[in-house]
ROGU-876430 format. One record per atom (N, C-alpha, C): atom name; y, x, z. Coordinates in Angstrom, 3 decimals. Layout:
% ROGU-876430
("CA" (Y X Z))
...
END
This chain:
% ROGU-876430
("N" (84.349 122.075 96.778))
("CA" (85.714 121.812 97.253))
("C" (86.596 121.417 96.077))
("N" (86.027 120.749 95.057))
("CA" (86.808 120.384 93.890))
("C" (87.835 119.332 94.210))
("N" (88.871 119.257 93.378))
("CA" (89.931 118.274 93.605))
("C" (90.163 117.496 92.336))
("N" (90.303 116.224 92.468))
("CA" (90.580 115.386 91.322))
("C" (91.749 114.503 91.655))
("N" (92.844 114.580 90.919))
("CA" (94.036 113.776 91.182))
("C" (93.966 112.505 90.362))
("N" (94.202 111.407 90.973))
("CA" (94.084 110.126 90.287))
("C" (95.249 109.231 90.651))
("N" (95.829 108.631 89.670))
("CA" (96.900 107.666 89.895))
("C" (96.259 106.290 90.052))
("N" (95.778 105.997 91.213))
("CA" (95.065 104.754 91.467))
("C" (95.972 103.550 91.428))
("N" (95.400 102.402 91.302))
("CA" (96.190 101.181 91.274))
("C" (96.427 100.668 92.671))
("N" (97.560 100.011 92.828))
("CA" (97.899 99.437 94.119))
("C" (96.934 98.323 94.471))
("N" (96.518 97.572 93.465))
("CA" (95.684 96.403 93.728))
("C" (94.399 96.763 94.441))
("N" (93.826 97.920 94.119))
("CA" (92.561 98.310 94.748))
("C" (92.720 98.456 96.240))
("N" (93.837 99.051 96.652))
("CA" (94.046 99.238 98.080))
("C" (94.346 97.947 98.792))
("N" (95.158 97.095 98.163))
("CA" (95.517 95.821 98.797))
("C" (94.276 94.975 98.998))
("N" (93.427 94.939 97.989))
("CA" (92.208 94.139 98.102))
("C" (91.293 94.680 99.182))
("N" (91.429 95.990 99.448))
("CA" (90.546 96.602 100.446))
("C" (90.899 96.199 101.854))
("N" (92.155 95.756 102.050))
("CA" (92.570 95.372 103.399))
("C" (92.171 93.938 103.656))
("N" (90.946 93.757 104.057))
("CA" (90.420 92.425 104.332))
("C" (90.373 92.259 105.839))
("N" (91.284 91.446 106.359))
("CA" (91.363 91.249 107.797))
("C" (90.711 89.923 108.147))
("N" (89.597 89.955 108.823))
("CA" (88.908 88.692 109.124))
("C" (89.693 87.831 110.088))
("N" (89.802 86.553 109.764))
("CA" (90.478 85.633 110.665))
("C" (89.517 84.614 111.236))
("N" (88.307 84.581 110.722))
("CA" (87.273 83.716 111.290))
("C" (86.006 84.528 111.406))
("N" (85.128 84.104 112.259))
("CA" (83.853 84.792 112.427))
("C" (82.738 83.775 112.439))
("N" (81.574 84.223 112.017))
("CA" (80.410 83.343 112.073))
("C" (79.967 83.192 113.511))
("N" (79.567 82.007 113.862))
("CA" (79.113 81.737 115.220))
("C" (77.598 81.685 115.230))
("N" (77.012 82.604 115.964))
("CA" (75.558 82.593 116.091))
("C" (75.198 82.106 117.477))
("N" (74.068 81.488 117.589))
("CA" (73.661 80.976 118.887))
("C" (72.236 81.434 119.162))
("N" (72.130 82.364 120.087))
("CA" (70.825 82.855 120.505))
("C" (70.740 82.708 122.005))
("N" (69.558 82.621 122.572))
("CA" (69.427 82.505 124.019))
("C" (70.098 83.653 124.750))
("N" (69.993 84.883 124.201))
("CA" (70.593 86.035 124.873))
("C" (72.106 85.892 124.911))
("N" (72.686 85.425 123.771))
("CA" (74.126 85.277 123.724))
("C" (74.587 84.198 124.704))
("N" (73.911 83.078 124.699))
("CA" (74.298 81.981 125.579))
("C" (74.209 82.402 127.046))
("N" (73.226 83.241 127.344))
("CA" (73.004 83.628 128.734))
("C" (74.087 84.548 129.266))
("N" (74.779 85.261 128.374))
("CA" (75.774 86.226 128.820))
("C" (77.204 85.773 128.558))
("N" (77.385 84.552 128.111))
("CA" (78.734 84.047 127.841))
("C" (79.451 83.722 129.155))
("N" (80.710 84.140 129.235))
("CA" (81.494 83.814 130.406))
("C" (82.057 82.392 130.294))
("N" (82.217 81.748 131.414))
("CA" (82.842 80.425 131.432))
("C" (84.328 80.524 131.779))
("N" (84.794 81.751 132.016))
("CA" (86.185 81.952 132.433))
("C" (87.149 81.813 131.258))
("N" (88.286 81.200 131.535))
("CA" (89.356 81.097 130.545))
("C" (90.217 82.350 130.635))
("N" (90.343 83.061 129.516))
("CA" (91.099 84.308 129.500))
("C" (92.596 84.080 129.397))
("N" (93.394 85.110 129.688))
("CA" (94.853 84.997 129.632))
("C" (95.385 84.783 128.218))
("N" (94.563 85.080 127.207))
("CA" (95.004 84.897 125.821))
("C" (94.150 83.846 125.112))
("N" (93.683 82.895 125.874))
("CA" (92.750 81.900 125.339))
("C" (93.305 81.171 124.116))
("N" (94.516 80.666 124.225))
("CA" (95.072 79.881 123.119))
("C" (95.271 80.724 121.867))
("N" (95.801 81.957 122.049))
("CA" (96.017 82.819 120.878))
("C" (94.705 83.156 120.198))
("N" (93.688 83.447 121.001))
("CA" (92.387 83.807 120.450))
("C" (91.753 82.611 119.753))
("N" (91.856 81.441 120.353))
("CA" (91.326 80.221 119.725))
("C" (91.977 79.999 118.361))
("N" (93.288 80.163 118.293))
("CA" (94.005 79.956 117.028))
("C" (93.555 80.969 115.986))
("N" (93.435 82.225 116.383))
("CA" (93.018 83.276 115.457))
("C" (91.641 82.982 114.869))
("N" (90.732 82.486 115.712))
("CA" (89.362 82.240 115.283))
("C" (89.158 80.875 114.634))
("N" (90.226 80.104 114.530))
("CA" (90.102 78.792 113.908))
("C" (89.422 77.770 114.781))
("N" (89.476 77.995 116.095))
("CA" (88.889 77.077 117.058))
("C" (89.935 76.030 117.462))
("N" (89.500 74.883 118.009))
("CA" (90.465 73.931 118.569))
("C" (91.300 74.632 119.649))
("N" (92.602 74.518 119.547))
("CA" (93.489 75.236 120.464))
("C" (93.822 74.340 121.650))
("N" (93.049 74.498 122.734))
("CA" (93.314 73.713 123.933))
("C" (93.496 74.594 125.172))
("N" (93.328 75.911 124.985))
("CA" (93.534 76.827 126.109))
("C" (92.449 76.758 127.163))
("N" (91.316 76.157 126.828))
("CA" (90.215 76.038 127.780))
("C" (88.948 76.620 127.170))
("N" (88.275 77.450 127.943))
("CA" (87.039 78.062 127.454))
("C" (85.934 77.015 127.310))
("N" (85.211 77.097 126.197))
("CA" (84.050 76.238 125.971))
("C" (82.905 77.131 125.519))
("N" (81.706 76.567 125.483))
("CA" (80.551 77.339 125.035))
("C" (80.735 77.812 123.595))
("N" (81.295 76.939 122.739))
("CA" (81.517 77.305 121.336))
("C" (82.603 78.371 121.220))
("N" (83.656 78.255 122.045))
("CA" (84.694 79.290 122.055))
("C" (84.084 80.636 122.407))
("N" (83.289 80.644 123.457))
("CA" (82.701 81.886 123.934))
("C" (81.827 82.541 122.869))
("N" (81.028 81.749 122.184))
("CA" (80.167 82.298 121.145))
("C" (80.993 82.917 120.013))
("N" (82.082 82.245 119.640))
("CA" (82.940 82.768 118.573))
("C" (83.620 84.066 119.006))
("N" (84.098 84.097 120.237))
("CA" (84.762 85.294 120.749))
("C" (83.770 86.441 120.863))
("N" (82.567 86.135 121.354))
("CA" (81.542 87.175 121.496))
("C" (81.146 87.745 120.133))
("N" (81.072 86.909 119.120))
("CA" (80.728 87.376 117.786))
("C" (81.788 88.348 117.277))
("N" (83.046 88.013 117.492))
("CA" (84.145 88.897 117.105))
("C" (84.055 90.216 117.868))
("N" (83.832 90.136 119.169))
("CA" (83.748 91.341 119.993))
("C" (82.589 92.226 119.569))
("N" (81.446 91.618 119.277))
("CA" (80.279 92.389 118.870))
("C" (80.515 93.096 117.537))
("N" (81.190 92.422 116.623))
("CA" (81.476 92.999 115.311))
("C" (82.303 94.269 115.422))
("N" (83.228 94.288 116.368))
("CA" (84.163 95.406 116.464))
("C" (83.923 96.303 117.676))
("N" (82.820 96.103 118.372))
("CA" (82.469 96.990 119.475))
("C" (83.364 96.859 120.690))
("N" (83.855 95.654 120.951))
("CA" (84.719 95.414 122.108))
("C" (83.848 95.071 123.307))
("N" (84.019 95.806 124.380))
("CA" (83.215 95.585 125.586))
("C" (84.107 95.258 126.773))
("N" (83.612 94.489 127.767))
("CA" (82.297 93.835 127.763))
("C" (82.262 92.695 126.750))
("N" (81.139 92.558 126.089))
("CA" (80.988 91.555 125.025))
("C" (80.493 90.254 125.640))
("N" (81.399 89.584 126.348))
("CA" (81.006 88.379 127.088))
("C" (81.823 87.151 126.692))
("N" (82.663 87.290 125.632))
("CA" (83.417 86.132 125.160))
("C" (84.667 85.835 125.950))
("N" (85.198 86.840 126.644))
("CA" (86.405 86.637 127.452))
("C" (87.631 86.961 126.610))
("N" (88.596 86.049 126.585))
("CA" (89.819 86.216 125.788))
("C" (90.820 87.073 126.548))
("N" (90.500 88.350 126.680))
("CA" (91.314 89.272 127.447))
("C" (92.271 90.086 126.600))
("N" (92.992 91.017 127.235))
("CA" (94.024 91.793 126.543))
("C" (93.509 92.638 125.377))
("N" (92.357 93.271 125.519))
("CA" (91.859 94.135 124.448))
("C" (91.484 93.312 123.221))
("N" (90.834 92.173 123.437))
("CA" (90.458 91.308 122.319))
("C" (91.693 90.800 121.599))
("N" (92.688 90.337 122.357))
("CA" (93.894 89.822 121.710))
("C" (94.691 90.939 121.047))
("N" (94.724 92.129 121.649))
("CA" (95.434 93.263 121.036))
("C" (94.824 93.596 119.678))
("N" (93.491 93.537 119.603))
("CA" (92.805 93.800 118.342))
("C" (93.182 92.755 117.300))
("N" (93.193 91.504 117.697))
("CA" (93.557 90.432 116.778))
("C" (95.018 90.544 116.352))
("N" (95.896 90.899 117.282))
("CA" (97.322 91.054 116.966))
("C" (97.531 92.148 115.929))
("N" (96.778 93.232 116.069))
("CA" (96.868 94.314 115.095))
("C" (96.434 93.840 113.719))
("N" (95.368 93.052 113.671))
("CA" (94.918 92.504 112.397))
("C" (95.992 91.631 111.756))
("N" (96.653 90.822 112.562))
("CA" (97.706 89.950 112.040))
("C" (98.877 90.772 111.504))
("N" (99.242 91.848 112.207))
("CA" (100.337 92.712 111.755))
("C" (99.966 93.403 110.447))
("N" (98.714 93.799 110.309))
("CA" (98.257 94.426 109.072))
("C" (98.324 93.447 107.909))
("N" (97.890 92.239 108.168))
("CA" (97.909 91.233 107.105))
("C" (99.341 90.926 106.679))
("N" (100.268 90.930 107.641))
("CA" (101.669 90.630 107.350))
("C" (102.329 91.719 106.514))
("N" (101.772 92.933 106.535))
("CA" (102.364 94.031 105.764))
("C" (102.301 93.767 104.271))
("N" (101.307 93.035 103.833))
("CA" (101.191 92.665 102.429))
("C" (101.216 93.861 101.499))
("N" (102.000 93.750 100.444))
("CA" (102.101 94.809 99.440))
("C" (103.311 95.701 99.655))
("N" (104.006 95.534 100.774))
("CA" (105.213 96.329 101.039))
("C" (105.165 96.910 102.452))
("N" (104.202 97.800 102.728))
("CA" (104.062 98.325 104.086))
("C" (105.246 99.156 104.551))
("N" (106.015 99.723 103.603))
("CA" (107.157 100.561 103.957))
("C" (108.475 99.807 103.813))
("N" (108.437 98.517 104.084))
("CA" (109.639 97.679 103.947))
("C" (110.787 98.207 104.790))
("N" (110.479 98.721 105.986))
("CA" (111.519 99.239 106.868))
("C" (112.020 100.615 106.429))
("N" (111.321 101.253 105.491))
("CA" (111.745 102.551 104.977))
("C" (111.521 103.707 105.921))
("N" (110.616 103.545 106.890))
("CA" (110.394 104.604 107.876))
("C" (109.682 105.808 107.288))
("N" (108.725 105.578 106.406))
("CA" (108.032 106.688 105.761))
("C" (108.911 107.229 104.632))
("N" (109.151 108.530 104.596))
("CA" (110.088 109.111 103.622))
("C" (109.747 108.785 102.172))
("N" (110.780 108.467 101.396))
("CA" (110.601 108.159 99.978))
("C" (111.163 109.268 99.092))
("N" (111.548 110.389 99.699))
("CA" (112.126 111.503 98.931))
("C" (111.210 112.715 98.870))
("N" (109.924 112.496 99.129))
("CA" (108.963 113.593 99.182))
("C" (107.998 113.599 98.004))
("N" (108.098 112.616 97.128))
("CA" (107.083 112.491 96.095))
("C" (105.818 111.902 96.689))
("N" (104.661 112.443 96.328))
("CA" (103.382 111.935 96.833))
("C" (103.269 112.205 98.334))
("N" (103.039 111.153 99.124))
("CA" (102.958 111.290 100.576))
("C" (102.014 110.249 101.139))
("N" (101.226 110.640 102.144))
("CA" (100.348 109.716 102.861))
("C" (101.057 109.291 104.141))
("N" (101.240 108.008 104.312))
("CA" (101.944 107.459 105.468))
("C" (100.929 106.884 106.454))
("N" (101.182 107.096 107.744))
("CA" (100.328 106.545 108.797))
("C" (101.217 105.861 109.817))
("N" (101.094 104.550 109.928))
("CA" (101.838 103.760 110.902))
("C" (100.909 103.459 112.072))
("N" (101.112 104.163 113.173))
("CA" (100.245 103.984 114.338))
("C" (100.377 102.591 114.946))
("N" (101.569 102.031 114.919))
("CA" (101.808 100.732 115.549))
("C" (100.956 99.640 114.911))
("N" (100.912 99.650 113.596))
("CA" (100.127 98.639 112.878))
("C" (98.734 99.140 112.495))
("N" (98.441 100.417 112.816))
("CA" (97.154 101.006 112.455))
("C" (96.900 100.838 110.956))
("N" (97.908 101.238 110.188))
("CA" (97.863 101.129 108.732))
("C" (98.156 102.482 108.106))
("N" (97.586 102.721 106.937))
("CA" (97.937 103.895 106.155))
("C" (98.012 103.509 104.679))
("N" (98.816 104.271 103.941))
("CA" (98.938 104.062 102.512))
("C" (99.443 105.348 101.876))
("N" (99.322 105.441 100.563))
("CA" (99.863 106.564 99.806))
("C" (100.948 106.025 98.895))
("N" (102.100 106.691 98.918))
("CA" (103.198 106.287 98.051))
("C" (103.716 107.514 97.309))
("N" (104.372 107.264 96.199))
("CA" (105.036 108.315 95.425))
("C" (106.471 107.850 95.252))
("N" (107.377 108.447 96.040))
("CA" (108.719 107.889 96.115))
("C" (108.648 106.508 96.734))
("N" (109.163 105.524 96.036))
("CA" (109.111 104.150 96.531))
("C" (107.933 103.376 95.948))
("N" (107.118 104.032 95.141))
("CA" (106.007 103.357 94.474))
("C" (104.728 103.475 95.290))
("N" (104.146 102.339 95.625))
("CA" (102.888 102.314 96.368))
("C" (101.746 102.671 95.422))
("N" (100.947 103.686 95.815))
("CA" (99.856 104.144 94.972))
("C" (98.493 103.689 95.466))
("N" (98.344 103.567 96.770))
("CA" (97.059 103.095 97.323))
("C" (97.302 102.512 98.705))
("N" (96.618 101.381 98.967))
("CA" (96.745 100.754 100.272))
("C" (97.683 99.560 100.233))
("N" (98.097 99.124 101.430))
("CA" (97.768 99.693 102.740))
("C" (96.332 99.368 103.166))
("N" (95.771 100.270 103.965))
("CA" (94.410 100.080 104.463))
("C" (94.401 100.275 105.979))
("N" (93.496 99.590 106.676))
("CA" (93.417 99.760 108.132))
("C" (92.830 101.115 108.484))
("N" (93.323 101.692 109.558))
("CA" (92.803 102.967 110.048))
("C" (92.583 102.873 111.548))
("N" (91.862 103.846 112.062))
("CA" (91.551 103.914 113.496))
("C" (92.031 105.270 113.991))
("N" (93.115 105.275 114.763))
("CA" (93.726 106.533 115.173))
("C" (93.385 106.871 116.622))
("N" (94.010 107.934 117.135))
("CA" (93.664 108.479 118.438))
("C" (93.864 107.527 119.602))
("N" (92.945 107.598 120.539))
("CA" (92.995 106.759 121.738))
("C" (93.974 107.348 122.755))
("N" (94.194 106.622 123.844))
("CA" (95.069 107.082 124.912))
("C" (94.551 108.415 125.461))
("N" (95.391 109.423 125.449))
("CA" (95.001 110.747 125.903))
("C" (94.675 111.712 124.776))
("N" (94.271 111.172 123.620))
("CA" (94.029 112.004 122.433))
("C" (94.711 111.349 121.229))
("N" (95.983 111.017 121.414))
("CA" (96.726 110.305 120.383))
("C" (96.884 111.143 119.113))
("N" (96.926 110.480 117.977))
("CA" (97.282 111.128 116.727))
("C" (98.750 111.508 116.821))
("N" (99.046 112.780 116.601))
("CA" (100.406 113.275 116.807))
("C" (101.335 112.812 115.687))
("N" (102.540 112.435 116.073))
("CA" (103.515 111.922 115.112))
("C" (104.308 113.057 114.471))
("N" (104.983 112.725 113.375))
("CA" (105.871 113.674 112.720))
("C" (105.471 113.977 111.287))
("N" (106.222 114.899 110.675))
("CA" (105.988 115.314 109.293))
("C" (104.930 116.410 109.267))
("N" (103.908 116.232 108.451))
("CA" (102.780 117.171 108.349))
("C" (102.512 117.476 106.873))
("N" (101.576 118.397 106.652))
("CA" (101.082 118.674 105.310))
("C" (99.575 118.909 105.372))
("N" (98.871 118.442 104.361))
("CA" (97.442 118.714 104.286))
("C" (97.261 120.209 104.021))
("N" (96.450 120.858 104.870))
("CA" (96.291 122.298 104.746))
("C" (94.841 122.728 104.551))
("N" (93.887 121.815 104.782))
("CA" (92.478 122.180 104.609))
("C" (91.675 120.925 104.311))
("N" (90.773 121.042 103.321))
("CA" (89.936 119.908 102.921))
("C" (88.473 120.321 102.954))
("N" (87.636 119.418 103.450))
("CA" (86.200 119.687 103.537))
("C" (85.450 118.427 103.155))
("N" (84.674 118.508 102.091))
("CA" (84.031 117.319 101.543))
("C" (83.105 116.642 102.538))
("N" (82.366 117.438 103.311))
("CA" (81.472 116.858 104.308))
("C" (81.502 117.740 105.554))
("N" (82.559 117.602 106.315))
("CA" (82.837 118.476 107.446))
("C" (81.949 118.130 108.652))
("N" (81.479 119.168 109.339))
("CA" (80.719 118.987 110.578))
("C" (81.616 119.312 111.757))
("N" (81.798 118.336 112.663))
("CA" (82.623 118.559 113.841))
("C" (81.816 119.271 114.916))
("N" (82.244 120.480 115.262))
("CA" (81.562 121.225 116.322))
("C" (81.928 120.691 117.702))
("N" (82.998 119.892 117.774))
("CA" (83.421 119.310 119.055))
("C" (82.636 118.034 119.346))
("N" (82.606 117.114 118.368))
("CA" (81.979 115.810 118.577))
("C" (80.559 115.727 118.028))
("N" (80.122 116.784 117.326))
("CA" (78.761 116.832 116.785))
("C" (78.473 115.651 115.855))
("N" (79.408 115.418 114.948))
("CA" (79.240 114.343 113.964))
("C" (79.729 114.849 112.608))
("N" (79.217 114.226 111.545))
("CA" (79.707 114.521 110.211))
("C" (81.007 113.759 109.973))
("N" (81.939 114.398 109.275))
("CA" (83.246 113.812 108.958))
("C" (83.455 113.891 107.446))
("N" (82.871 112.946 106.695))
("CA" (82.987 113.009 105.235))
("C" (84.435 112.890 104.748))
("N" (84.727 113.578 103.655))
("CA" (86.039 113.549 103.009))
("C" (87.165 113.877 104.001))
("N" (86.979 114.960 104.744))
("CA" (87.984 115.369 105.732))
("C" (89.159 116.079 105.056))
("N" (90.362 115.660 105.448))
("CA" (91.582 116.306 104.994))
("C" (92.460 116.549 106.222))
("N" (92.528 117.799 106.654))
("CA" (93.223 118.163 107.883))
("C" (94.715 118.338 107.628))
("N" (95.512 117.769 108.556))
("CA" (96.963 117.841 108.391))
("C" (97.695 118.292 109.649))
("N" (96.991 118.388 110.793))
("CA" (97.664 118.808 112.031))
("C" (96.620 119.313 113.018))
("N" (96.473 120.637 113.104))
("CA" (95.457 121.177 114.002))
("C" (94.094 120.633 113.625))
("N" (93.383 120.037 114.587))
("CA" (92.077 119.475 114.306))
("C" (92.119 118.026 113.851))
("N" (93.303 117.487 113.584))
("CA" (93.430 116.079 113.202))
("C" (93.400 115.928 111.686))
("N" (92.602 114.967 111.238))
("CA" (92.354 114.824 109.808))
("C" (92.127 113.371 109.435))
("N" (92.333 113.071 108.164))
("CA" (91.807 111.844 107.580))
("C" (90.315 112.091 107.355))
("N" (89.468 111.146 107.730))
("CA" (88.057 111.271 107.360))
("C" (87.355 109.930 107.506))
("N" (86.208 109.822 106.853))
("CA" (85.439 108.580 106.864))
("C" (84.647 108.426 108.154))
("N" (84.444 107.175 108.541))
("CA" (83.564 106.846 109.650))
("C" (82.922 105.496 109.360))
("N" (81.784 105.251 109.988))
("CA" (81.128 103.958 109.813))
("C" (81.484 102.973 110.915))
("N" (82.316 103.389 111.866))
("CA" (82.766 102.470 112.906))
("C" (83.730 101.444 112.320))
("N" (83.858 100.303 112.997))
("CA" (84.881 99.336 112.627))
("C" (86.256 99.968 112.831))
("N" (87.170 99.683 111.923))
("CA" (88.532 100.193 112.071))
("C" (89.241 99.578 113.271))
("N" (88.676 98.494 113.801))
("CA" (89.294 97.818 114.939))
("C" (88.500 98.048 116.222))
("N" (87.706 99.113 116.238))
("CA" (86.892 99.437 117.405))
("C" (87.709 100.204 118.443))
("N" (87.921 99.605 119.627))
("CA" (88.664 100.319 120.663))
("C" (87.756 101.312 121.384))
("N" (88.322 102.305 122.073))
("CA" (89.765 102.516 122.214))
("C" (90.376 103.322 121.081))
("N" (89.584 104.003 120.259))
("CA" (90.126 104.785 119.161))
("C" (89.422 106.113 119.012))
("N" (89.986 106.970 118.168))
("CA" (89.370 108.249 117.832))
("C" (89.806 109.347 118.800))
("N" (89.320 110.553 118.523))
("CA" (89.725 111.714 119.302))
("C" (91.013 112.331 118.797))
("N" (91.688 111.641 117.886))
("CA" (92.953 112.121 117.337))
("C" (93.002 112.036 115.825))
("N" (91.836 112.012 115.184))
("CA" (91.791 111.906 113.723))
("C" (92.174 110.499 113.267))
("N" (92.476 110.409 111.982))
("CA" (92.729 109.106 111.364))
("C" (91.428 108.683 110.683))
("N" (90.661 107.856 111.383))
("CA" (89.397 107.348 110.840))
("C" (89.672 106.352 109.724))
("N" (88.834 106.395 108.696))
("CA" (88.986 105.496 107.561))
("C" (87.626 104.955 107.144))
("N" (87.635 103.805 106.474))
("CA" (86.420 103.311 105.868))
("C" (86.016 104.272 104.743))
("N" (84.719 104.440 104.492))
("CA" (84.267 105.427 103.508))
("C" (84.959 105.331 102.144))
("N" (85.112 104.139 101.607))
("CA" (85.736 104.003 100.283))
("C" (87.199 104.448 100.311))
("N" (87.894 104.154 101.414))
("CA" (89.297 104.549 101.517))
("C" (89.438 106.058 101.684))
("N" (88.558 106.661 102.497))
("CA" (88.603 108.112 102.684))
("C" (88.332 108.829 101.354))
("N" (87.413 108.298 100.561))
("CA" (87.116 108.891 99.257))
("C" (88.309 108.764 98.324))
("N" (88.974 107.616 98.350))
("CA" (90.158 107.425 97.509))
("C" (91.263 108.400 97.898))
("N" (91.463 108.604 99.202))
("CA" (92.467 109.564 99.670))
("C" (92.101 110.974 99.199))
("N" (90.816 111.305 99.247))
("CA" (90.349 112.608 98.792))
("C" (90.725 112.831 97.320))
("N" (90.571 111.819 96.512))
("CA" (90.840 111.923 95.081))
("C" (92.330 111.909 94.757))
("N" (93.126 111.309 95.629))
("CA" (94.557 111.172 95.365))
("C" (95.405 112.293 95.953))
("N" (94.880 112.978 96.973))
("CA" (95.669 113.993 97.676))
("C" (95.108 115.392 97.422))
("N" (95.923 116.398 97.779))
("CA" (95.503 117.794 97.634))
("C" (96.173 118.610 98.730))
("N" (95.746 119.846 98.881))
("CA" (96.386 120.738 99.835))
("C" (97.878 120.866 99.519))
("N" (98.685 120.792 100.577))
("CA" (100.127 120.885 100.412))
("C" (100.818 119.550 100.332))
("N" (100.069 118.469 100.116))
("CA" (100.699 117.150 100.059))
("C" (101.191 116.741 101.445))
("N" (102.263 115.954 101.448))
("CA" (102.893 115.533 102.688))
("C" (102.151 114.382 103.359))
("N" (102.228 114.395 104.687))
("CA" (101.708 113.315 105.527))
("C" (102.789 113.010 106.547))
("N" (103.034 111.724 106.787))
("CA" (104.024 111.346 107.794))
("C" (103.408 110.320 108.733))
("N" (103.397 110.659 110.024))
("CA" (102.797 109.811 111.052))
("C" (103.892 109.326 111.979))
("N" (103.931 108.011 112.216))
("CA" (104.981 107.476 113.073))
("C" (104.475 106.263 113.853))
("N" (105.285 105.817 114.824))
("CA" (104.927 104.643 115.606))
("C" (104.130 105.021 116.842))
("N" (103.555 103.988 117.458))
("CA" (102.746 104.179 118.662))
("C" (101.610 103.181 118.646))
("N" (100.416 103.686 118.799))
("CA" (99.253 102.806 118.764))
("C" (99.263 101.872 119.966))
("N" (99.034 100.574 119.761))
("CA" (98.932 99.629 120.882))
("C" (97.878 100.088 121.896))
("N" (98.238 100.071 123.156))
("CA" (97.304 100.476 124.195))
("C" (97.394 101.933 124.590))
("N" (98.327 102.667 123.951))
("CA" (98.484 104.086 124.318))
("C" (99.862 104.325 124.944))
END
């Protein structure tokens, strides 16, 4: 349960936020056989996001590109339909990319607490700041789904477990840092854009969860705000 405090660089976190805007298109008989020919309600937006010709009409190539994106992030049904969940995922990615190096531009996360971990549910982003100085991030996170939302408000880290075993979900939760009841920052191998979300924890990519472990300690502040899209 050792703790190591590190003043990490902002650049490491910014570089970690890689939001894909294009996907590789694969063509296999199985994929072609399950592609929908239906034009989705968000066809044009999805085409633009994926770098496809924007004509608002479903094509075989459109479907393959959409299906590849859906498969990467575990969006079901994975049939290439430009529906609300697919577009919501892409919209979140665009909002994350727009945050750039100033995720707290609106000043919602407190700057008078010293070292604090901020979680913006609306953009599914988290970062660590010290006053107004960004220390790590912003990085994408995967928060609670509808019905098991990550609770908002001012919190403090009260328990840390390097490789925690969840007795509820029967899974390992590496680099767990609990800040509200059973809700914690911890690593997962799922895509950060995998719907519908977690059981309430703030899921992180392994490298980001490890960085948070090294930068935070028991008693450090956490502030959660916003509302996750779809909840």
